[in-house]
C-alpha positions as CSV (number, residue, x, y, z in Angstrom):
1,M,-12.3,43.3,-40.4
2,I,-10.8,45.9,-38.3
3,Q,-8.8,44.3,-35.4
4,R,-8.9,46.3,-32.2
5,S,-6.1,45.9,-29.8
6,L,-7.1,45.1,-26.2
7,P,-6.3,47.7,-23.6
8,I,-3.1,47.0,-21.6
9,V,-4.0,46.2,-18.0
10,E,-1.1,46.4,-15.6
11,T,-1.2,43.9,-12.8
12,P,-0.4,45.8,-9.6
13,S,2.8,44.5,-8.0
14,K,2.6,43.1,-4.5
15,P,3.8,45.4,-1.9
16,R,7.3,44.5,-0.8
17,V,7.8,43.4,2.8
18,K,10.1,45.9,4.5
19,Y,11.9,45.3,7.7
20,V,11.5,47.7,10.7
21,R,14.4,48.0,13.1
22,S,13.3,51.0,15.2
23,L,10.2,51.5,17.3
24,S,10.2,55.1,16.2
25,Q,9.2,53.9,12.7
26,I,5.9,52.7,14.1
27,E,3.5,55.6,14.2
28,Q,0.9,53.8,16.2
29,I,3.1,53.8,19.3
30,P,2.2,56.9,21.4
31,P,5.1,59.3,21.9
32,E,4.7,59.1,25.7
33,D,5.4,55.3,25.5
34,L,8.1,55.4,22.9
35,A,11.0,56.5,25.1
36,K,10.3,53.8,27.7
37,L,10.0,51.0,25.2
38,E,13.1,52.1,23.4
39,E,15.0,51.5,26.7
40,V,13.8,47.9,26.6
41,S,14.9,47.5,22.9
42,K,18.4,48.6,23.9
43,R,18.7,45.5,26.0
44,Y,16.6,43.1,24.0
45,V,16.7,43.9,20.4
46,F,13.5,44.8,18.4
47,R,12.8,43.9,14.8
48,A,9.6,43.5,12.8
49,N,8.3,43.9,9.3
50,T,5.5,45.6,7.5
51,Y,3.5,42.5,6.8
52,Y,3.5,41.3,10.4
53,L,2.8,44.8,11.9
54,E,-0.3,45.0,9.7
55,L,-1.8,42.0,11.6
56,I,-1.9,44.1,14.8
57,D,-5.2,45.6,16.0
58,W,-3.7,48.8,17.4
59,S,-7.1,49.8,19.0
60,D,-6.7,46.8,21.4
61,P,-4.0,47.3,24.0
62,N,-4.0,43.6,24.7
63,D,-3.8,42.5,21.1
64,P,-1.9,39.2,20.9
65,I,0.2,40.0,17.9
66,R,1.2,43.2,19.5
67,N,2.3,41.3,22.6
68,L,4.4,39.0,20.4
69,I,6.7,41.6,19.0
70,I,6.3,45.0,20.7
71,P,8.5,45.4,23.8
72,R,7.0,45.8,27.3
73,E,8.6,47.6,30.2
74,E,8.4,44.5,32.5
75,E,11.1,42.9,30.3
76,L,13.6,45.0,32.3
77,H,12.7,43.3,35.6
78,D,15.5,41.3,37.2
79,W,14.1,37.8,36.4
80,G,15.4,34.6,34.8
81,R,18.7,33.7,33.1
82,L,19.8,34.3,29.5
83,D,20.6,30.7,29.0
84,A,17.8,29.1,31.0
85,S,18.4,25.6,29.7
86,N,22.2,25.8,29.9
87,E,22.7,25.1,26.2
88,Q,26.3,26.0,26.6
89,S,26.8,22.7,28.4
90,V,25.9,20.7,25.2
91,T,27.9,22.9,22.8
92,V,30.5,20.7,21.3
93,A,31.9,23.1,18.7
94,P,31.2,26.7,17.6
95,G,27.5,26.8,16.7
96,V,27.0,23.1,17.3
97,Q,24.9,21.5,20.1
98,H,24.5,17.8,20.7
99,K,22.1,17.0,23.6
100,Y,20.2,14.0,22.3
101,R,22.0,11.0,20.8
102,D,20.4,11.2,17.3
103,T,20.0,14.9,16.9
104,V,22.5,17.7,16.4
105,L,21.7,21.4,16.2
106,L,23.5,23.8,13.9
107,L,23.1,27.4,15.0
108,C,23.8,28.8,11.5
109,N,22.2,32.3,11.7
110,E,21.7,35.0,14.3
111,V,18.9,36.9,12.7
112,C,15.2,36.4,12.6
113,G,12.4,37.8,10.4
114,A,11.2,39.6,13.6
115,Y,12.0,39.1,17.2
116,C,9.6,37.4,19.5
117,R,9.6,39.1,22.9
118,Y,9.4,35.7,24.7
119,C,12.5,34.3,22.8
120,F,14.6,31.9,24.8
121,R,17.7,32.5,22.7
122,K,17.7,36.3,22.9
123,R,21.3,36.1,24.0
124,L,22.2,35.2,20.4
125,F,21.1,38.6,19.2
126,M,23.3,40.6,21.6
127,N,26.5,42.3,20.3
128,D,29.0,40.3,22.4
129,N,27.5,36.8,21.6
130,E,29.7,34.4,19.6
131,E,27.6,31.2,19.9
132,V,26.4,31.2,16.3
133,S,28.8,30.2,13.6
134,K,28.1,31.0,9.9
135,D,30.9,28.7,9.1
136,I,29.4,25.2,9.6
137,S,32.4,23.3,8.5
138,A,33.2,22.3,12.1
139,G,29.6,21.1,12.6
140,L,29.6,19.1,9.4
141,A,32.9,17.4,10.5
142,Y,31.4,16.6,13.9
143,I,28.3,15.1,12.3
144,R,30.4,13.0,9.9
145,E,32.2,11.5,12.8
146,H,29.0,10.6,14.7
147,P,27.1,8.0,12.7
148,E,24.4,7.9,15.4
149,V,23.2,11.3,14.3
150,S,20.2,10.9,11.9
151,N,18.6,14.3,12.5
152,V,20.2,17.7,12.0
153,L,18.2,20.8,13.1
154,L,19.1,24.1,11.4
155,T,18.3,26.9,13.8
156,G,19.6,30.1,15.4
157,G,18.2,32.7,14.6
158,D,16.0,31.7,11.7
159,P,17.6,29.8,8.8
160,L,15.0,30.9,6.3
161,I,16.2,34.5,6.6
162,M,19.4,33.3,5.0
163,S,19.9,33.5,1.2
164,T,18.6,30.6,-0.8
165,R,22.1,30.0,-2.2
166,R,23.5,29.4,1.3
167,L,20.6,27.2,2.3
168,R,21.0,25.1,-0.8
169,E,24.7,24.7,-0.1
170,I,23.9,23.5,3.5
171,F,21.3,21.1,2.2
172,R,23.8,19.7,-0.3
173,Q,26.5,19.1,2.2
174,L,24.2,17.4,4.7
175,R,22.8,15.2,2.0
176,E,26.3,14.0,1.3
177,I,26.4,12.5,4.8
178,E,24.8,9.1,4.5
179,H,23.6,8.7,8.1
180,V,21.7,12.1,8.1
181,R,18.2,11.1,7.2
182,I,16.2,14.2,8.3
183,I,17.0,17.8,8.0
184,R,14.9,20.0,10.2
185,I,14.5,23.8,9.9
186,G,13.3,25.8,12.9
187,S,11.5,28.8,11.4
188,K,8.9,31.4,12.2
189,M,9.1,32.9,8.6
190,P,5.9,31.1,7.6
191,A,4.2,33.4,10.2
192,F,6.5,36.4,10.0
193,N,6.8,36.6,6.3
194,P,5.2,33.8,4.2
195,M,6.3,35.6,1.0
196,R,9.8,34.3,1.7
197,V,8.5,30.9,0.6
198,L,5.8,32.1,-1.9
199,D,8.0,34.5,-3.9
200,D,11.2,32.4,-4.2
201,A,11.0,29.8,-6.9
202,D,14.7,28.9,-6.2
203,L,13.9,28.1,-2.6
204,Q,11.0,25.9,-3.7
205,A,13.2,24.1,-6.1
206,A,15.8,23.5,-3.4
207,F,13.2,21.9,-1.2
208,R,12.0,19.7,-4.0
209,E,15.6,18.6,-4.8
210,Y,16.6,17.8,-1.2
211,S,13.4,16.7,0.5
212,L,13.5,13.1,-0.7
213,P,11.0,10.3,-0.2
214,D,13.3,8.6,2.4
215,R,15.3,11.7,3.5
216,R,12.8,14.4,4.3
217,I,13.1,18.1,5.1
218,Y,10.9,19.0,8.1
219,L,9.9,22.5,8.7
220,M,9.3,23.1,12.4
221,C,7.0,26.1,12.2
222,H,6.4,28.6,15.0
223,F,2.8,29.8,14.8
224,D,1.8,31.2,18.2
225,H,-1.7,32.5,17.5
226,P,-4.5,31.7,15.0
227,R,-4.5,35.2,13.7
228,E,-1.0,34.4,12.2
229,L,-2.7,31.9,9.9
230,T,-3.5,34.5,7.2
231,P,-4.4,33.5,3.6
232,Q,-0.7,34.1,2.7
233,A,0.5,31.9,5.6
234,R,-1.9,29.1,4.6
235,E,-0.7,29.3,1.0
236,G,2.9,29.2,2.2
237,I,2.2,25.9,4.0
238,R,0.5,24.5,1.0
239,T,3.5,25.4,-1.2
240,L,5.9,23.8,1.3
241,L,3.8,20.6,1.3
242,D,3.8,20.6,-2.5
243,C,7.6,20.8,-2.4
244,G,7.8,17.6,-0.3
245,V,8.5,19.4,3.0
246,I,6.8,17.9,6.1
247,C,5.4,20.7,8.3
248,V,4.7,20.6,12.0
249,N,4.2,23.4,14.5
250,Q,5.7,24.0,17.9
251,C,5.3,27.0,20.2
252,P,5.4,28.0,23.9
253,L,2.4,28.8,26.0
254,I,2.6,32.6,26.2
255,R,0.7,34.9,28.6
256,G,-1.3,37.5,26.7
257,V,-1.0,35.6,23.4
258,N,-2.3,32.1,23.3
259,D,-3.2,31.5,27.0
260,S,-6.9,30.8,26.4
261,V,-8.9,27.7,25.4
262,E,-10.4,29.6,22.5
263,A,-7.1,30.7,20.9
264,L,-5.2,27.5,21.5
265,S,-8.1,25.3,20.3
266,E,-8.6,27.3,17.1
267,M,-4.9,27.2,16.3
268,F,-4.6,23.5,16.9
269,R,-7.6,22.8,14.7
270,E,-6.6,25.1,11.9
271,L,-3.1,23.8,11.8
272,S,-4.4,20.2,11.6
273,Y,-6.6,21.2,8.7
274,I,-3.8,22.7,6.6
275,G,-1.3,19.9,7.2
276,C,0.9,21.5,9.8
277,P,-0.3,19.8,13.1
278,Q,1.0,20.9,16.5
279,Y,4.0,18.9,17.6
280,Y,5.0,20.4,21.0
281,L,3.4,23.0,23.2
282,F,6.3,24.2,25.4
283,Q,6.2,25.5,28.9
284,G,8.0,28.9,28.6
285,R,11.6,28.8,29.7
286,P,12.5,31.1,32.6
287,T,14.7,33.3,30.3
288,A,15.8,36.8,31.3
289,G,13.3,39.4,30.2
290,N,10.5,36.9,29.9
291,E,8.6,37.5,33.1
292,P,5.5,39.2,31.5
293,Y,5.0,36.2,29.2
294,E,5.3,33.3,31.7
295,I,2.5,31.1,32.9
296,P,3.0,28.7,35.9
297,I,3.0,24.9,35.1
298,V,-0.3,24.0,36.8
299,P,-2.6,26.5,35.1
300,G,-0.7,25.8,31.9
301,W,-1.4,22.1,32.1
302,E,-5.0,22.7,33.0
303,L,-5.4,24.9,29.8
304,F,-3.6,22.4,27.6
305,H,-5.6,19.4,29.0
306,R,-8.9,21.2,28.2
307,V,-7.8,21.9,24.7
308,V,-6.4,18.5,23.7
309,T,-9.2,16.4,25.3
310,A,-11.8,18.4,23.2
311,E,-10.1,18.1,19.8
312,S,-9.7,15.4,17.2
313,G,-6.7,13.1,17.3
314,L,-4.6,15.1,14.9
315,A,-5.5,18.5,16.5
316,G,-4.9,17.1,20.0
317,R,-1.7,15.0,19.6
318,A,0.7,17.6,20.9
319,K,2.8,17.0,24.0
320,F,3.2,19.7,26.7
321,C,6.9,19.8,27.6
322,M,9.6,21.7,29.3
323,S,12.9,22.0,27.4
324,H,14.9,21.6,30.6
325,E,18.7,21.4,30.9
326,T,18.3,17.7,31.5
327,G,16.0,17.0,28.6
328,K,12.4,17.4,27.3
329,V,10.2,16.8,30.4
330,E,6.6,16.0,29.4
331,I,4.0,17.3,31.8
332,C,1.6,14.3,31.9
333,G,-1.0,15.3,34.6
334,V,-1.8,17.1,37.8
335,D,-3.9,16.1,40.8
336,D,-4.6,17.7,44.2
337,E,-1.2,16.7,45.5
338,R,1.2,16.0,42.6
339,I,2.5,17.0,39.2
340,Y,3.2,13.9,37.1
341,L,6.1,14.1,34.6
342,R,8.1,11.9,32.2
343,Y,11.3,12.3,30.3
344,H,10.2,12.4,26.6
345,R,13.9,12.9,25.6
346,S,16.8,12.9,28.0
347,K,20.4,14.2,28.1
348,Y,21.2,11.4,30.6
349,P,20.6,7.7,29.8
350,E,19.5,7.0,33.3
351,N,16.6,9.4,33.0
352,T,15.4,8.2,29.6
353,G,11.7,7.4,29.6
354,R,11.4,7.6,33.3
355,F,8.2,8.8,35.1
356,F,8.5,10.8,38.3
357,S,6.3,13.1,40.3
358,C,6.7,16.4,42.2
359,L,4.6,18.0,44.9
360,R,2.0,20.3,43.4
361,D,3.0,24.0,43.4
362,D,0.6,26.3,41.6
363,E,3.2,29.1,41.5
364,A,6.1,27.2,40.0
365,Y,6.9,27.8,36.4
366,W,9.9,25.5,35.9
367,L,11.1,22.1,37.1
368,D,13.8,23.5,39.3
369,Q,11.2,25.3,41.4
370,L,9.5,22.0,42.3
371,R,10.2,19.4,45.0
372,P,10.2,15.7,44.3
373,A,7.3,13.8,45.8
374,P,8.0,11.2,48.5
375,G,8.8,7.8,47.0
376,S,9.2,9.1,43.4
377,F,12.2,8.5,41.1
378,V,14.6,11.5,41.4
379,P,16.1,12.2,38.0
380,H,19.8,12.8,37.6
381,G,20.9,16.4,37.1
382,V,17.9,18.3,38.3
383,R,18.5,21.0,41.0
384,F,15.2,20.8,42.8
385,A,14.0,23.4,45.2
386,E,14.9,22.8,48.8
387,A,12.1,21.8,51.3
């Protein structure tokens, strides 16, 4: 019998995700807009990648993915502060923040897969910034000396942009500290470039090795809009779950991106379905350059309330909070006269868990712009607006 060899069929290789560091590389930006937007990117750095840029509907000038990463001229308005939550005040060593008793932040990287225009840490990406420390030895020494620290959050910048070798070494060193039970990673890479997880078997192996049954790795994902939940992103979350990583999502409420009941509801639902439920919805910090992305507290609460009261328990369990200088302030309710708030986490023990109320102000976008209501508890450390 004559054996015939089968024809060789070459499997097409997946296109490699390439990083884009100049707006001039994006042909869809009209020449008449390019020069103006490049002025913005000189102050607040631009970075994207080919995978994420392909999610943009360039025929829609209000496309939410476009609003997430393409600069806007309004970013140059004189508005806000670079360190809106005064993170410098809780910096205990280079690249180390300790605000809440049981949690330490290690700012171990100053690069992201792309740069969100609403970023509250854009100061880290400026040339003269020295807050991030790639040498985490001081942070590890600090954590060893503080047995109350059970959670360590790797952030920056995006830790998943770092090499797997370096991540594995950080995991190893943290796992040698007995009282560190949880390692958290704040990352938007599952949205910006899910292939970082899907195509790296060594990274998957590291997660399996160091996310233990009683000492988990948590990935704090940053999906901002349901269109980011592509098939690749969903597969990335499934892979992380298979590796023993616990996934949750947190993001701010962003004008022009997720400030609709439809967008927020769809995102909360889909995230709950894939095992990455919403953890926090944040009120946007009043950071320099962020004016076009901000939404006042009252309409933000009304939107959030409509979403969570219409969803299932898992899809609607998020808390709406401000990451204020004094702590995580949960926005609990609004009526005709007052805004009701509670310290979900507090920098100061005397504020911990306390409820308080402020006079309703539909234009205010941050706690410091409000005034305490008569008879309410007045939290320590807040610089309220004057009457």
